[in-house]
N, C-alpha and C positions, 0 to 999 in steps of 0.2 A: 819680407816680411807677408807677402799676397800669400804664398805658398806655406808659411806654418798657420796662416788662418782657414787656409782650407784644409791642412788636416788635422786643426781642430774641429771642425765643423764636421768631420768626417769621423770624427769618434766620439761614439757612444757618450764612454762617460766622460768624456771631455766637456760632450754638449751641455752634459747634465749638469755637469759644475757649473756651468755656465747660466744656467737656469736658476742655481739653488741663489746662485750671485746676486744675481737680477731679482727673485725673490727678496733678497737681504736688503737690498739697494729698497729696494720699494717700503720695503718695513720702518727700514732707516727712517727716509724720507718723510713718516708721520708723525714719527718723535719729534725729527728737527723742526718740522711745521705746525708741531703741538696740537694733530688731532684735527686737524683742520677737514673740512670735507673734502674737498678737492682730494688732498694726501691719499684721504682713506679712501676713496673710491677709487684711484690709482689703485692701492694696494692691492683690494679686491679684484682690478680687472687684470692689472698683471700678474696675479697667482691663478686667478682663473684660465685665464688665456695659456698659461703655462700647463697647466694640468691637463686645461682638455685640448690642447694642440699636445699633446704627447707624439712622440716618434712611433711607438708601439702600443697598442691600446690590449692589454691583458682582458680576457672574457669574462673575469671577476670586475662586480661593480662595486664589492663590498667595500675598496680601499676610496670611494668615495666618502664614506661616512667620517674617516679618516681625517679626509682629507678639510671638511666642513670645521671638525672641530680644529683640528691645526690653526685653520686659518684664524677664525674667534680665541683659540687660547693665546696666539702670539699678541695677540691685540690688546686683549684684556690682560697680557702679564707684562706690556708694556708701560700700562698707567700707574704702576704701583712700583717702578723705578724711577728716581729721578736724579740720580751720577749718572755721568754719561760712559762712566767706566762698566758700571753695571750694566746700562741698556746695548753697550756695543757687545755683553759676552752675550745677555739673551737674544739678540738681532741675530747672532754669532750660532746660539746655538738653536734655535728656531730654523736657522738654514740648511739646517745640518738634517736636521727631519724634514725639511722640506724634500732636502734629495733622496732619504728616505721612500718618501714616501713616492716620489715619482719615479725613482730607482725600480719599484715595485711595480708601477704601473707598466714602465716601460719595458719589462722582463730583462732590468739590467743584471741584476744579480743573481746567481746560480743557486743556494738555496735560500729559496722564494720564502719558506714557511718562516724560515728564522730570523729574517730580516723586517718579518712580517712579524713576529713576536716582540723582537728587538722595537720595534717602531710602537707596538703598543702600549710598551710598559714607559717607552720613554713619554709617551703621548698622555698616558694616565699619570706617572710623575710631575709631569708640568701642569696636568691638570687639577690634582690634587692640591701642587705647591700653591697656585693661582689662590684655589679655595680656602687656604690655613691663611697666605698674606693677605687676604682683602677687606676689609670696612664691612663688616656682618650686622654695624648698627644699621645699616641703613636699607632700603629694600630688600631686607632677608629673604622674603619668599621667593622674589624673582630671580634671583642669584641661585638659591633653592631648585627652585626650577629649571633654570639652565642648568644647572652641573646633574640634575635627573636625565635629561634630554641627551646632552655631553655623555654620560656614561653607558645609557642607552644607544648610542653612537657605536661606540668604541663596542664594548659586548656584541651588537649586532654582527657588529661587520668580523669579529673574530670568530663568530660562530658560521658564519657563511661562508669566512676564508676554509672552516675543513671541506665542511661540502653544503650542498643545496638541495638536501633529499626532502629535508622536513622543515619549511621558510615557517610553518607556523609553531614549530614547536619552537626553534629560536628565537622567534617575535616573545612567546610565550616568556625564555629564559632572558631572555635580555631582559625584561620588564623587570621579571623577579631580580635578578641581580643588580639592575641600576638600584631597585627600592632598600635591598638589602644593604648593597655600599651606603647607601645616602644615613641609615639608619647606627651604621657602624662609624659613620665619619660625625655622629654626635658625640660618638663613645671619645673618640680619638681627639676631637676637639678642645672635650675638657682633660685630660692628657697634659700634660707641662711639661712637654720635653721639645715643645718646640718646631717649626712650620715645616723641619727639614727630615726630622724621623717621625713625625704626621705623617707628613707625603710617603716617604718608603713605608712605612705602616700598611697605608690605605692599599698602596704597588703591589706591597704580597699578600694581602688578602684578594685585593682583585685579581692579581695570577690564577693564583690557588684557587677560587674559585670555577674558574675561566678551566684552568688545566683540567682540573677535575670532571665538569659536568662533559666537557670535548672529549674525557678519554669516554666515560660514561655512554655517551651516546654514541660513539663509536665501536663501542665494546670491548674495547683494551686496557679496564681494570686492572691492574696486578696488587697483588701483595706486594711487589719492589716496586712500583710506581707509587703505593702509599706508605713504603718506609723513606722512600727516595725525597717525597713531599716533605715526610714529617721531622726528615734530619734538615734538608733543609731551612724549613721553618724556623726551628729551632734556630739554629744558627743565624740566620738572619733576623730572628727578634733579640740573640744575645747583643749582636752587632747594634739594634737599634736603640735599644733600651742602654744597653750599655756607651755608649757614646753621646746619650745624649743629654741636657742640662739639668737635668730636671727644677727649675727655676718655676716659682709661684709667681 
């Protein structure tokens, strides 16, 4: 038994899985303790300890932005679910997302940028789903500003992942895209397509904005890239609107 435990702690991937499980346990404790102050502080302490005491540290600091958004999105998402099975699904989903975030930081994955894109897409989807599900009749301005800050963090980290030669340009682009996304959010909130389709639509729009701008900054925008993104956008829009309930 002791030898097996040693093998577990010697494997970076198994250690990463163990850390993701610990994150999930701390998050589940918040729900079971009905968001008591001790459970919330314990959750933040465990998550920060696991993140900042990573086995190996990437030289990039942009993943910190995603970690901050993940911390609060996971916590906010739990406030909207009441059935135990849905809470278990959410805890599992955010534990997997934490696994990806920490795996990128610890340089576990081979194709880092592909995993970084997957992480950001999942994080954006979770964030938008949380916004569309939340009751916006109270503290709307605060929720709107928090949404702006979260989008800025994700966009900022995504730009810095590509290169960090022009930090001021990426700062301006991140602020601009966060503002544009919020304006599109108004339109998506009016559409009677359900929160899943609305979150999917906003994630698609955000990804296309980032992908095109990133390629523009690096000078790799081509006709092939534009046609590919247009084709993928058309297919995704057909799937989103075709599977929506369209209930008023």
